[in-house]
C-alpha positions as CSV (number, residue, x, y, z in Angstrom):
1,M,17.6,57.5,71.5
2,W,14.6,59.3,70.2
3,P,13.8,58.6,66.6
4,T,14.5,61.6,64.3
5,G,12.5,62.5,61.2
6,P,13.4,65.0,58.4
7,R,14.2,68.6,58.9
8,G,15.2,68.1,62.6
9,F,12.0,66.6,64.0
10,T,12.4,64.6,67.1
11,S,9.7,62.3,68.4
12,R,9.3,61.0,72.0
13,T,6.8,58.4,71.0
14,D,7.3,55.0,72.2
15,A,8.4,52.8,69.3
16,S,6.0,50.0,70.4
17,H,3.2,52.1,69.2
18,W,4.5,52.3,65.5
19,C,3.3,50.4,62.5
20,P,4.4,50.6,58.8
21,V,2.7,53.2,56.6
22,S,4.3,52.5,53.2
23,S,2.1,51.8,50.2
24,P,3.3,50.6,46.8
25,S,0.3,52.2,45.1
26,H,0.7,55.6,46.8
27,P,4.4,56.7,47.4
28,T,3.1,59.8,49.1
29,R,0.9,60.0,52.2
30,V,-1.0,62.7,54.0
31,V,-1.4,63.8,57.6
32,L,-4.7,65.5,58.2
33,L,-4.5,68.3,60.7
34,A,-7.8,69.3,62.2
35,G,-8.8,71.4,65.2
36,P,-11.0,74.4,66.2
37,S,-10.4,77.7,64.4
38,G,-7.5,79.5,66.1
39,S,-6.0,76.3,67.6
40,G,-2.7,76.8,65.7
41,K,-3.0,74.5,62.7
42,S,-1.4,76.8,60.2
43,S,1.5,77.8,62.5
44,L,2.2,74.2,63.5
45,A,2.1,73.1,59.8
46,A,4.6,75.8,59.0
47,R,6.9,74.6,61.7
48,T,7.2,71.1,60.2
49,G,8.8,72.3,57.0
50,L,6.6,69.9,55.1
51,P,4.5,70.8,52.1
52,V,1.0,72.0,53.1
53,L,-2.3,71.8,51.4
54,R,-4.6,74.5,52.8
55,L,-8.1,72.9,53.1
56,D,-9.8,76.2,53.9
57,D,-9.2,77.2,50.3
58,F,-12.0,74.7,49.3
59,Y,-14.7,76.9,50.9
60,K,-17.7,77.6,48.7
61,D,-18.2,81.1,47.2
62,G,-20.4,83.4,49.3
63,D,-23.1,83.5,46.7
64,D,-23.5,79.7,46.5
65,P,-27.2,79.0,47.2
66,T,-26.4,75.8,49.1
67,L,-24.5,77.7,51.9
68,P,-26.1,77.0,55.3
69,L,-27.2,79.7,57.8
70,V,-26.7,79.9,61.5
71,P,-30.0,78.9,63.2
72,E,-32.2,81.8,64.0
73,S,-29.8,84.2,62.2
74,T,-29.0,85.6,58.7
75,D,-25.2,84.9,59.2
76,I,-23.8,82.3,56.9
77,D,-22.6,79.3,58.9
78,W,-19.0,79.0,57.8
79,D,-18.5,76.5,60.6
80,S,-20.7,73.9,58.9
81,P,-19.2,71.4,56.6
82,L,-21.9,72.2,54.2
83,S,-20.1,75.5,53.5
84,W,-17.1,73.5,52.2
85,D,-16.4,71.4,49.0
86,A,-15.3,68.1,50.5
87,D,-15.2,66.4,47.1
88,A,-12.7,68.9,45.6
89,A,-10.5,68.7,48.7
90,V,-10.4,64.9,48.6
91,A,-9.6,65.0,44.9
92,A,-6.7,67.4,45.5
93,V,-5.3,65.1,48.3
94,A,-5.6,62.0,46.1
95,E,-3.9,63.7,43.2
96,L,-1.0,65.0,45.3
97,C,-0.5,61.5,46.7
98,R,-0.6,60.0,43.1
99,T,1.3,62.4,41.1
100,G,2.9,65.0,43.5
101,R,1.1,68.0,42.0
102,T,-2.3,69.4,41.7
103,T,-4.1,72.8,41.1
104,V,-5.8,74.3,44.1
105,P,-8.1,77.3,44.6
106,V,-6.9,80.5,46.3
107,Y,-9.8,81.6,48.5
108,S,-10.2,85.1,50.1
109,I,-12.0,84.7,53.5
110,A,-12.6,88.6,53.6
111,T,-14.6,88.4,50.3
112,S,-15.9,84.9,50.7
113,A,-14.8,84.0,47.2
114,R,-12.2,82.0,45.2
115,V,-10.0,84.7,43.6
116,D,-7.5,82.5,41.7
117,T,-6.0,79.1,41.3
118,E,-2.4,78.0,41.8
119,A,-0.2,75.0,41.2
120,L,0.9,73.0,44.2
121,D,3.9,70.8,43.5
122,I,5.3,68.7,46.3
123,E,7.8,66.9,44.1
124,R,8.8,63.5,45.5
125,T,8.1,64.4,49.1
126,P,6.8,61.2,50.7
127,L,4.6,63.1,53.3
128,F,2.6,66.3,53.3
129,L,0.1,68.0,55.5
130,A,-3.5,68.9,54.8
131,E,-4.7,71.3,57.4
132,G,-8.0,73.0,58.1
133,I,-11.1,73.0,60.2
134,F,-12.9,70.3,58.2
135,A,-9.9,68.0,57.8
136,A,-11.6,65.5,60.2
137,D,-14.6,65.3,57.7
138,I,-12.4,63.5,55.1
139,V,-10.5,61.1,57.4
140,A,-12.6,58.1,56.4
141,R,-12.3,58.9,52.7
142,C,-8.6,59.2,52.9
143,Q,-8.4,55.9,54.7
144,E,-10.4,54.2,52.0
145,L,-8.1,55.7,49.4
146,G,-5.1,54.2,51.3
147,V,-3.3,57.6,51.6
148,L,-3.7,58.5,55.3
149,A,-0.5,58.4,57.4
150,D,-2.2,60.1,60.5
151,A,-5.1,62.4,61.5
152,L,-4.7,64.8,64.4
153,C,-6.9,67.3,66.1
154,L,-5.1,70.2,67.9
155,R,-6.7,71.1,71.2
156,G,-6.1,73.7,73.9
157,R,-7.9,76.1,76.2
158,P,-11.0,77.6,74.7
159,S,-10.3,81.0,76.1
160,T,-6.8,80.9,74.5
161,T,-8.3,79.7,71.2
162,F,-10.9,82.6,71.3
163,R,-8.2,85.2,71.8
164,R,-5.9,83.9,69.1
165,R,-8.7,83.6,66.7
166,L,-10.1,87.0,67.2
167,L,-6.6,88.7,67.0
168,R,-5.9,86.8,63.8
169,D,-9.2,87.6,62.2
170,L,-9.0,91.3,63.0
171,R,-5.4,91.6,61.7
172,E,-6.4,90.0,58.5
173,G,-9.7,91.8,58.1
174,R,-11.6,88.7,57.6
175,K,-15.0,89.8,58.6
176,S,-16.7,92.7,60.5
177,L,-16.1,93.0,64.3
178,P,-19.7,92.4,65.3
179,F,-19.7,89.1,63.2
180,L,-16.3,88.0,64.6
181,L,-17.5,88.5,68.2
182,R,-20.7,86.7,67.7
183,R,-19.0,83.8,66.0
184,G,-16.1,83.8,68.4
185,W,-18.4,83.6,71.5
186,R,-20.4,80.8,69.8
187,L,-17.3,78.7,69.0
188,M,-15.7,79.3,72.5
189,R,-18.8,77.8,74.1
190,A,-18.9,74.9,71.6
191,E,-15.1,74.2,71.5
192,R,-15.1,70.9,73.7
193,A,-17.9,69.6,71.6
194,I,-16.0,70.5,68.4
195,V,-12.9,68.6,69.5
196,G,-15.2,65.7,70.5
197,R,-16.9,65.6,67.1
198,Q,-13.5,65.7,65.2
199,T,-12.2,62.9,67.5
200,A,-15.3,60.9,66.7
201,L,-14.6,61.3,63.0
202,G,-11.2,59.6,63.5
203,T,-8.7,62.3,64.6
204,Y,-6.3,61.9,67.5
205,P,-6.7,64.9,70.0
206,C,-3.4,66.3,71.2
207,G,-1.3,69.4,71.9
208,K,1.2,70.8,69.6
209,A,4.2,69.0,71.0
210,E,2.6,65.6,70.7
211,A,1.4,66.5,67.2
212,L,4.9,67.3,66.1
213,G,6.1,63.9,67.5
214,R,3.4,62.0,65.6
215,I,4.2,63.9,62.4
216,A,7.8,63.1,62.8
217,A,7.0,59.4,63.1
218,A,4.9,59.5,60.0
219,A,7.7,61.4,58.2
220,A,10.1,58.6,59.1
221,G,7.8,56.2,57.4
222,R,5.8,55.0,60.3
223,C,2.5,55.6,62.0
224,V,1.5,55.8,65.7
225,R,-1.3,53.7,67.0
226,P,-3.8,56.1,68.7
227,R,-4.1,55.8,72.4
228,R,-7.4,55.8,74.2
229,A,-8.9,59.4,74.1
230,P,-9.3,61.0,77.5
231,S,-12.7,60.7,79.0
232,D,-13.0,64.4,79.9
233,G,-16.2,65.2,78.1
234,T,-14.5,66.1,74.8
235,A,-15.8,63.3,72.9
236,A,-19.5,64.3,72.5
237,A,-20.8,64.1,69.0
238,G,-23.6,65.8,67.1
239,S,-22.3,69.3,67.9
240,P,-21.3,72.4,66.0
241,V,-18.2,72.1,63.8
242,G,-15.0,74.0,64.2
243,G,-14.6,77.4,62.4
244,R,-12.0,78.8,60.0
């Protein structure tokens, strides 16, 4: 029989790959969900029914002088981790794991600004998701803190990701059409390298079905030992980072 987690999850993962993830000092753990912009992180996180910390809300404001630019362009490079406040994101993850609550920013991508703050209370939930394009960049720090249950990178067809990302960004009025097309084309060409970089940072690359299975295993109080990543050219490092 397949092991079943909370809220109806069913995992087909072989139990021989499981290991305990409980920690007496941290009753709550986090699953980091990374992947290229448009890969389906938010929709998958919503399907799990678990509390979700939106890591994209930790972007820097558009007038921050430390924001990087796209090479040979005047566009802000929102796909660089330098456009994101990793320290604040890690602090929020740690506080949620320690106390079950924290205060998080509310970020408007359309205006490139933090417009509010809100309380996030996960109560006594033993597992939550932290999803965003820079989730892979905090894998090592979450491991050091002893709060990491799993780290995943959603991957799919670059053309599908491009189409999904563009439709979402146009629907939400995130940026101008010329900016979205320039950025979308750049990210589509770089998508395999983006997945490779996030994998090198410690995430496990997989599709949505396998991701749900691994999250179910973590929700059941177990972790899945990563299998060997496929040698299909997706593990190249030193490449552009995924976009929001």
